GUROSE-39007 format. One record per residue (C-alpha): residue in one letter; x, y, z. Coordinates in steps of 0.25 Angstrom, whole numbers, plus 2048, in hexadecimal, padded with zeros to 3 digits. Layout:
aXYZ/...
***
This chain:
m9BF50035B/i9B74F8365/n9BF4EE36E/a9B64E4375/g9C24DD37B/p9C44CE37B/p9B84C537D/h9B64BE38A/t9C04C5392/p9B94CE39C/d9C54D03A4/d9CC4D9399/r9C14E439A/p9BC4E33A8/y9B64F13A9/i9AE4EF39C/e9A94E13A0/r9A54E63AE/f99D4F13A8/f9964E939E/g9934DE3A8/s98D4E93B1/i9844EE3A6/a9804DF3A3/a97D4DC3B2/n9764E93B5/l96F4ED3A9/s96D4E439D/s9694D83A6/r95E4E03AC/l9584E539F/p94A4DF39B/g94B4D2393/h9594CE399/t9584BF39B/g9654BC3A2/s9724B739E/n96F4A839C/p96349F39A/k96249C3A9/d9634AA3AE/i9584AE3B7/r9554BB3B0/r9504B23A4/a9454AC3AC/l9414B93B3/s9414C13A6/d9324C53A4/p92B4B83A2/k91F4BE39D/g9264C7392/n9204D4398/a92E4DB399/r9314E7392/l93E4E338A/h9404F0383/v94A4FA38A/s94C507382/l95A50C37F/s958518388/e95550E394/i961506391/q96A512390/e96451739E/l9665093A4/l97550839F/e9785163A4/a9735123B2/t97A5053B1/m98750C3AE/a9855163B9/v98450B3C3/y9905043BD/n9985113BE/a9935143CC/f9975063D1/l9A55083CB/t9A75153D3/m9A450E3E0/v9AE5033DE/
***
């Protein structure tokens, strides 16, 4: 059974929330095609105005990026 925890209460599961926040900040926001978190985000204005970006990221590339991001995350935790 999956327990996602109560909605809108990040203080109940701080380690999980920090991990996914780090993944969002260090990986998903840097992928091609990311247009920011809101309509006024500067990344939306800077995201390939001519439409020449390669927006396809393969599964193996995502896995490699995720492994590297997790390694950096874990290395940071050992330093603290």
